[in-house]
C-alpha positions as CSV (number, residue, x, y, z in Angstrom):
1,X,219.8,176.8,60.1
2,X,222.1,173.2,59.6
3,X,225.1,172.9,57.8
4,X,227.1,170.0,57.9
5,X,231.2,169.8,58.1
6,X,232.8,166.5,56.5
7,X,235.9,166.2,58.5
8,X,239.1,164.0,58.0
9,X,242.4,163.6,56.1
10,X,243.9,161.1,53.6
11,X,244.0,158.0,54.7
12,X,246.2,154.9,54.1
13,X,249.7,155.0,55.3
14,X,250.4,154.6,58.9
15,X,246.8,153.4,60.7
16,X,245.4,156.0,62.3
17,X,242.2,157.4,63.5
18,X,243.0,160.9,64.4
19,X,240.9,163.7,64.7
20,X,241.9,166.7,63.1
21,X,241.2,170.0,64.6
22,X,240.0,172.1,61.9
23,X,236.2,171.3,61.0
24,X,235.8,171.3,64.6
25,X,237.2,174.6,65.4
26,X,234.7,176.3,62.4
27,X,231.8,174.5,63.6
28,X,232.6,176.0,67.3
29,X,233.2,179.4,65.8
30,X,229.6,178.8,63.9
31,X,227.3,177.6,66.7
32,X,228.4,180.7,68.5
33,X,226.7,182.7,65.3
34,X,223.6,180.3,65.5
35,X,224.2,177.8,63.1
36,X,223.6,174.0,64.1
37,X,226.7,172.6,62.9
38,X,227.5,169.0,62.4
39,X,230.8,167.5,62.0
40,X,231.4,164.5,60.3
41,X,234.6,162.6,61.0
42,X,237.2,160.0,59.3
43,X,235.9,161.0,55.6
44,X,238.7,159.4,54.0
45,X,237.7,155.8,55.6
46,X,234.3,156.2,54.7
47,X,232.8,154.6,51.6
48,X,230.6,156.9,49.2
49,X,227.1,154.7,49.6
50,X,227.1,155.4,52.9
51,X,227.9,159.1,52.7
52,X,225.5,159.3,50.5
53,X,223.2,157.7,52.7
54,X,223.9,159.8,55.5
55,X,223.9,163.1,53.5
56,X,220.2,162.3,51.9
57,X,218.8,161.4,55.7
58,X,220.5,164.4,56.6
59,X,218.8,167.0,54.4
60,X,215.2,165.0,54.3
61,X,215.1,165.7,58.1
62,X,217.3,169.2,58.8
63,X,217.6,170.6,55.0
64,X,221.5,171.0,54.5
65,X,222.1,174.8,53.5
66,X,226.1,174.1,53.3
67,X,228.1,171.4,53.5
68,X,231.5,172.4,54.2
69,X,235.2,169.8,53.6
70,X,238.7,170.4,55.4
71,X,241.6,168.7,55.7
72,X,245.6,169.6,54.9
73,X,245.2,167.0,52.5
74,X,242.1,164.8,51.6
75,X,241.3,167.2,48.4
76,X,243.1,164.3,46.8
77,X,241.1,162.0,48.0
78,X,238.6,159.9,45.6
79,X,235.8,160.3,48.2
80,X,235.6,164.2,48.2
81,X,235.7,164.5,44.0
82,X,232.5,161.4,44.8
83,X,230.6,163.5,47.4
84,X,230.8,166.6,45.6
85,X,229.9,164.9,42.2
86,X,226.6,163.6,43.9
87,X,225.3,166.8,46.0
88,X,225.9,169.0,42.8
89,X,223.7,166.5,40.9
90,X,221.1,165.6,43.3
91,X,220.5,168.7,45.5
92,X,222.3,172.0,43.3
93,X,220.8,174.5,46.4
94,X,223.1,172.8,49.0
95,X,226.4,175.4,48.9
96,X,229.8,173.5,48.8
97,X,232.5,175.8,50.4
98,X,236.4,173.6,50.6
99,X,238.5,175.2,53.4
100,X,241.9,174.2,54.3
101,X,245.8,175.6,54.2
102,X,246.3,173.9,51.0
103,X,246.3,175.6,47.3
104,X,243.7,174.7,45.5
105,X,244.9,174.3,42.2
106,X,242.4,171.1,40.6
107,X,238.5,172.3,39.8
108,X,236.6,170.2,43.4
109,X,233.3,171.9,41.9
110,X,232.9,174.0,45.3
111,X,231.3,177.1,45.5
112,X,233.5,178.5,47.2
113,X,237.5,177.8,48.1
114,X,239.0,179.1,51.3
115,X,242.2,179.5,52.4
116,X,243.8,179.5,55.4
117,X,242.4,180.2,59.5
118,X,238.7,180.4,57.5
119,X,236.3,181.0,60.6
120,X,235.5,184.8,59.8
121,X,235.9,183.9,56.3
122,X,232.9,180.9,56.5
123,X,231.1,183.4,58.5
124,X,231.4,186.1,55.7
125,X,230.6,183.7,53.2
126,X,227.1,182.5,55.0
127,X,225.9,185.6,55.9
128,X,226.2,186.7,51.9
129,X,224.4,183.4,50.8
130,X,221.6,182.9,53.5
131,X,221.4,186.7,55.8
132,X,221.7,189.4,52.8
133,X,225.3,190.1,53.3
134,X,228.0,191.4,51.5
135,X,229.8,189.6,48.9
136,X,233.3,188.2,50.5
137,X,236.3,189.5,49.0
138,X,237.6,186.9,47.0
139,X,238.1,186.5,43.1
140,X,237.1,184.4,40.1
141,X,238.5,180.1,40.9
142,X,237.1,177.8,38.2
143,X,233.6,178.0,38.6
144,X,233.8,178.7,42.5
145,X,234.8,181.7,44.2
146,X,237.8,181.7,46.1
147,X,239.3,183.7,49.2
148,X,242.3,184.4,50.7
149,X,241.1,184.4,54.5
150,X,244.7,184.9,55.8
151,X,244.5,188.8,53.6
152,X,240.7,189.3,53.9
153,X,239.8,187.7,57.3
154,X,242.3,187.3,59.4
155,X,241.2,184.6,62.3
156,X,244.2,185.1,64.3
157,X,244.6,186.5,67.8
158,X,241.5,185.2,69.2
159,X,241.2,185.1,72.9
160,X,240.7,181.1,72.5
161,X,241.1,178.6,69.7
162,X,239.5,175.4,71.5
163,X,237.1,173.4,69.4
164,X,234.2,172.5,71.6
165,X,232.7,168.9,71.1
166,X,229.2,166.9,71.2
167,X,227.4,164.1,71.7
168,X,226.8,163.5,68.3
169,X,230.7,163.5,67.4
170,X,231.2,160.3,69.4
171,X,234.1,161.1,70.9
172,X,235.5,158.0,73.1
173,X,238.5,157.5,75.7
174,X,242.0,156.9,73.4
175,X,241.2,159.3,71.3
176,X,243.7,161.3,69.8
177,X,242.4,164.9,68.8
178,X,244.2,168.4,67.3
179,X,244.3,171.3,69.7
180,X,245.9,174.6,68.9
181,X,247.4,176.5,72.1
182,X,248.6,179.9,69.4
183,X,248.1,180.5,65.9
184,X,251.5,181.9,63.4
185,X,254.6,182.0,64.1
186,X,257.0,184.1,65.7
187,X,260.0,183.1,62.7
188,X,260.2,183.9,58.8
189,X,262.2,180.9,57.4
190,X,263.3,181.5,53.7
191,X,262.2,178.0,52.6
192,X,258.7,177.9,54.6
193,X,255.4,179.5,53.3
194,X,253.7,178.8,56.3
195,X,250.3,180.7,56.5
196,X,251.3,183.6,59.0
197,X,255.0,184.2,59.9
198,X,257.1,187.2,62.0
199,X,254.4,187.1,64.9
200,X,256.0,189.7,67.6
201,X,253.5,189.2,70.3
202,X,252.6,185.9,72.3
203,X,248.8,184.7,70.9
204,X,248.7,181.7,72.8
205,X,245.3,180.7,74.8
206,X,245.3,182.1,78.9
207,X,246.4,179.1,81.0
208,X,242.8,179.4,82.1
209,X,241.4,178.5,79.0
210,X,244.2,175.8,78.6
211,X,242.9,174.1,81.8
212,X,239.3,174.2,81.4
213,X,240.0,172.4,77.8
214,X,242.1,169.8,79.0
215,X,240.3,169.1,82.1
216,X,237.1,169.0,80.0
217,X,238.2,166.9,77.2
218,X,238.9,164.5,79.9
219,X,236.4,164.5,82.5
220,X,233.4,164.6,79.5
221,X,235.3,162.3,77.2
222,X,237.9,160.7,78.5
223,X,240.5,162.5,75.9
224,X,244.1,163.1,77.3
225,X,246.4,162.5,74.3
226,X,246.8,165.7,71.8
227,X,248.2,166.7,68.7
228,X,249.4,170.4,68.8
229,X,249.0,171.7,65.4
230,X,250.9,175.0,66.4
231,X,253.6,176.1,63.6
232,X,256.2,176.3,66.6
233,X,254.9,174.7,70.5
234,X,258.3,176.7,71.7
235,X,258.2,180.1,70.3
236,X,258.1,181.5,73.4
237,X,258.8,180.9,77.0
238,X,256.0,182.7,78.3
239,X,253.9,180.2,75.9
240,X,255.3,177.2,77.5
241,X,254.9,178.5,81.0
242,X,250.7,179.1,80.6
243,X,250.7,176.0,79.0
244,X,252.7,173.6,82.0
245,X,250.5,175.7,84.7
246,X,247.7,174.0,83.0
247,X,248.7,171.1,82.8
248,X,250.0,170.7,86.3
249,X,246.7,172.1,88.1
250,X,245.2,168.6,86.0
251,X,244.8,165.7,88.2
252,X,245.4,163.5,85.4
253,X,249.0,163.2,83.0
254,X,247.9,164.6,79.7
255,X,250.0,163.9,76.8
256,X,251.1,166.2,74.0
257,X,253.2,166.0,70.3
258,X,254.2,169.0,69.1
259,X,256.4,170.9,66.2
260,X,259.3,172.1,68.3
261,X,262.4,174.4,67.2
262,X,265.4,173.3,68.9
263,X,267.9,175.7,68.4
264,X,265.3,178.0,71.0
265,X,266.4,175.1,73.9
266,X,270.5,177.1,73.4
267,X,269.4,180.5,73.9
268,X,266.7,179.5,76.3
269,X,267.5,176.5,78.6
270,X,264.5,177.2,81.0
271,X,262.2,175.7,78.1
272,X,263.8,172.2,78.4
273,X,262.3,172.1,82.0
274,X,259.4,173.8,80.8
275,X,258.7,171.5,77.9
276,X,258.9,168.8,80.1
277,X,256.8,170.4,83.0
278,X,254.0,170.5,79.9
279,X,254.1,166.7,78.9
280,X,255.2,167.7,75.4
281,X,257.0,164.2,74.7
282,X,256.3,163.9,71.8
283,X,259.0,166.7,69.7
284,X,259.1,166.9,66.0
285,X,262.5,169.5,65.3
286,X,262.3,170.9,61.6
287,X,266.6,171.2,62.1
288,X,266.7,170.7,58.3
289,X,270.1,170.8,58.1
290,X,273.8,170.1,59.5
291,X,275.8,172.3,57.5
292,X,276.4,175.3,58.6
293,X,276.0,177.8,55.6
294,X,272.7,175.8,54.6
295,X,271.5,177.4,58.3
296,X,272.5,180.7,58.0
297,X,271.0,180.8,54.4
298,X,267.7,179.6,55.8
299,X,268.0,181.7,59.1
300,X,268.9,178.4,60.9
301,X,272.4,179.7,61.8
302,X,273.4,178.0,65.1
303,X,276.3,175.8,65.1
304,X,275.6,172.6,64.2
305,X,277.7,170.7,66.7
306,X,275.8,172.6,69.5
307,X,272.2,171.4,68.0
308,X,273.4,167.4,67.9
309,X,274.5,168.0,71.5
310,X,270.9,169.9,72.3
311,X,269.2,166.6,70.4
312,X,270.8,164.4,73.0
313,X,270.2,166.5,76.6
314,X,266.5,166.8,75.6
315,X,266.1,163.5,74.8
316,X,267.8,161.9,78.1
317,X,266.3,165.4,80.1
318,X,262.9,164.1,79.1
319,X,263.3,160.6,79.6
320,X,264.5,160.9,83.0
321,X,261.7,163.6,83.8
322,X,258.6,161.7,82.2
323,X,259.5,158.6,81.4
324,X,258.4,158.7,77.9
325,X,260.3,160.7,74.4
326,X,260.0,160.7,70.9
327,X,262.5,162.6,69.2
328,X,261.7,163.5,65.2
329,X,264.7,165.2,63.2
330,X,263.9,166.5,60.3
331,X,265.5,167.6,57.4
332,X,265.7,169.2,54.0
333,X,268.1,168.2,51.6
334,X,269.3,170.6,48.7
335,X,269.2,173.9,50.4
336,X,271.4,176.5,49.6
337,X,275.3,175.3,50.1
338,X,273.9,171.4,50.4
339,X,275.8,169.0,48.8
340,X,275.5,165.0,48.7
341,X,278.8,165.0,51.1
342,X,277.1,167.5,53.7
343,X,273.7,165.1,53.4
344,X,275.9,161.9,53.9
345,X,277.4,162.7,56.9
346,X,274.1,163.9,58.5
347,X,272.8,160.3,57.4
348,X,276.1,159.0,60.0
349,X,275.8,160.9,62.4
350,X,272.3,160.1,63.1
351,X,272.9,156.3,62.5
352,X,275.2,156.0,65.2
353,X,274.2,159.0,67.7
354,X,269.7,158.9,67.1
355,X,269.4,155.1,66.0
356,X,266.5,155.0,69.3
357,X,264.5,157.8,67.9
358,X,263.3,159.3,64.0
359,X,265.0,161.0,61.3
360,X,263.2,162.0,58.7
361,X,264.6,163.8,55.2
362,X,262.5,166.0,52.5
363,X,263.7,167.4,49.3
364,X,263.2,170.9,48.9
365,X,260.4,171.9,47.8
366,X,259.9,175.5,46.3
367,X,255.8,177.3,46.0
368,X,255.0,178.4,41.8
369,X,253.6,181.7,41.6
370,X,250.3,180.5,41.4
371,X,250.0,179.7,45.3
372,X,248.0,182.1,47.8
373,X,251.7,182.2,49.8
374,X,254.9,181.9,48.6
375,X,258.3,181.1,50.3
376,X,261.4,183.5,50.6
377,X,262.6,181.0,47.5
378,X,259.8,180.8,45.8
379,X,259.4,185.2,45.3
380,X,263.3,185.2,43.9
381,X,264.5,181.8,43.0
382,X,267.8,182.8,42.1
383,X,268.8,185.0,44.6
384,X,269.0,181.7,46.4
385,X,271.0,180.0,44.0
386,X,267.9,178.2,42.2
387,X,266.4,178.0,38.8
388,X,263.3,175.9,37.3
389,X,264.1,173.0,35.5
390,X,263.0,173.5,31.7
391,X,261.1,170.5,30.4
392,X,263.4,169.6,28.0
393,X,266.1,169.2,31.1
394,X,263.0,167.0,32.8
395,X,262.6,165.4,29.9
396,X,266.1,164.5,29.7
397,X,266.7,163.1,33.6
398,X,263.6,161.0,33.1
399,X,264.8,159.1,30.3
400,X,267.7,158.3,32.0
401,X,265.2,156.6,35.2
402,X,263.3,154.7,33.1
403,X,260.3,157.2,32.8
404,X,259.4,157.6,36.9
405,X,259.2,161.5,36.9
406,X,256.1,161.9,35.1
407,X,254.3,160.9,38.6
408,X,256.7,163.9,40.1
409,X,255.7,165.8,37.6
410,X,252.4,165.7,37.4
411,X,252.2,166.1,41.2
412,X,254.2,169.3,41.0
413,X,251.6,170.5,38.9
414,X,248.9,170.0,40.4
415,X,250.4,171.0,44.1
416,X,251.6,174.2,42.1
417,X,255.6,173.8,42.6
418,X,258.6,174.7,41.0
419,X,260.7,171.5,39.5
420,X,264.3,173.4,40.8
421,X,267.9,172.8,39.8
422,X,271.0,174.7,41.5
423,X,274.2,173.6,41.8
424,X,275.0,170.8,43.3
425,X,272.1,169.2,42.1
426,X,268.3,169.3,41.2
427,X,264.5,168.2,43.2
428,X,265.6,164.9,41.9
429,X,268.9,164.1,42.6
430,X,268.1,165.5,45.9
431,X,264.8,164.2,46.3
432,X,266.6,160.5,45.5
433,X,269.2,160.7,47.9
434,X,266.3,161.6,50.6
435,X,264.5,158.7,49.8
436,X,267.8,156.1,50.5
437,X,268.0,158.3,54.0
438,X,265.3,158.7,55.4
439,X,263.9,157.0,58.4
440,X,261.1,155.2,56.9
441,X,262.4,154.6,53.3
442,X,265.9,154.4,53.4
443,X,268.5,152.3,54.1
444,X,268.9,152.8,58.0
445,X,265.6,151.8,59.5
446,X,264.1,153.9,62.6
447,X,262.0,154.4,65.7
448,X,258.7,155.3,64.6
449,X,258.1,159.3,64.0
450,X,255.9,161.2,66.0
451,X,253.3,161.3,63.3
452,X,252.6,157.9,63.3
453,X,253.3,157.2,67.3
454,X,250.3,159.4,67.7
455,X,248.4,157.7,65.1
456,X,248.8,154.2,66.6
457,X,248.4,155.7,70.3
458,X,244.5,156.9,68.2
459,X,243.8,153.3,68.3
460,X,243.7,152.7,71.9
461,X,247.0,151.5,72.0
462,X,249.6,151.8,75.5
463,X,252.6,154.9,75.2
464,X,255.1,151.8,75.7
465,X,253.6,149.3,72.8
466,X,253.7,152.8,70.4
467,X,256.8,153.7,71.5
468,X,258.4,150.1,70.9
469,X,257.5,150.0,67.1
470,X,260.3,150.5,64.8
471,X,259.3,152.6,61.1
472,X,260.0,148.5,59.6
473,X,257.6,146.6,61.6
474,X,254.3,145.3,60.3
475,X,251.4,147.6,61.1
476,X,249.2,145.3,59.3
477,X,248.0,144.1,62.9
478,X,246.6,147.4,63.7
479,X,244.0,147.5,61.3
480,X,241.2,145.6,62.3
481,X,241.2,148.4,65.4
482,X,241.7,151.2,62.8
483,X,238.4,149.7,60.6
484,X,236.1,148.6,64.1
485,X,236.9,152.3,65.6
486,X,235.6,154.2,62.6
487,X,233.3,151.6,61.8
488,X,231.6,151.6,64.8
489,X,231.7,155.8,64.9
490,X,230.3,155.5,61.0
491,X,227.0,153.1,62.3
492,X,226.6,155.9,65.2
493,X,226.0,158.8,62.6
494,X,223.7,156.9,60.2
495,X,222.1,155.7,63.6
496,X,221.3,159.5,64.5
């Protein structure tokens, strides 16, 4: 039996043709159970007419049983609503499954909404629909059925998180793909509502599995550059040791960008060397704050002065041993005990010491009760000094800011988030400061961050050129490369 997974992310912003792993991972798992699954990539860049043509042709030839839509952000993209409406009207017999680590706070006309790692949940749905299996555990959601895969169909730990690719995926040298080394995070930061937290064991893949995967991807497709999807790449030295050994066995030099916990380099200094041996030269640090009290409140209580020195030490070590490095330091504005003065001091230090790299500022977001997963903040606002702003308070703030808040209010309702306040300000005041200090939108520009750098690399640009790009540089010159690459892929898909 045949199914299609539409894979991608919300295009726009920085040019990127990176390939998300979610759809390919689900396809890999279901193929092992006898399904013929085709993945269709770059959905945000397709026009609706071409996508309809592809669906029509595939259904005429193969009879599509179901269509999955997998992504982190693409559910807000017009083409998703367009293709789902067309399928519902033209082929009502086709089941539609939405999946990802997002909250489905909008009626997308899907038959199923799957939250979390979805291999086992997807298999349960297909058994129910096409093999007389039991109805999956879940609850009504709009006109469909919502499934919390993390609770009822956990897909970790697994022996392998490898995504396998086929000729009809049309991978080409220079592609940047996502890879999972392990699932779940060892830590439980107070602001975080990631799917799997507090994992006690090392659930990462074996050295041999990693080596075979990296080697196959290079030998078969010419792929040597990866975004690592793990919540924390350096959560354990054992995980890095396996990855380093696998990389050192390769007869080429792969490149990795990953979410990295900076403070662990203090308690485990061997990790600095292991990261370089594993060629993880793209490192995104969720530092969150340089305020010591704020750090303690969220579970990241290392002395900020030590964190600052670690940033410089890791940068210098990685550059010395690999000749390439991109560090993004991410900060959350509005944490407990955080003031505007603290944030100003943080920005001044970054400007003086980190301008050759990248930093980002975000205003704190707190998931509301309707979410599948809450952070500790969301579970008890008052315990951490927060309360929800009333509509009257938001209206008053909006009047003093020329009505610019309506978009934020609508977005928060769509995403299921609290518009909060505390003794030092509210979401909007901290968002204003975060915007002015951010390396992309603020008064002091930086070099491009990890996400943008890996996006440029996905277009076949050299590492040297990608690392030389600043946030203020005009990237429109890369758009023709992006459009050609995506259009070549689309034409190949339509020709099948």
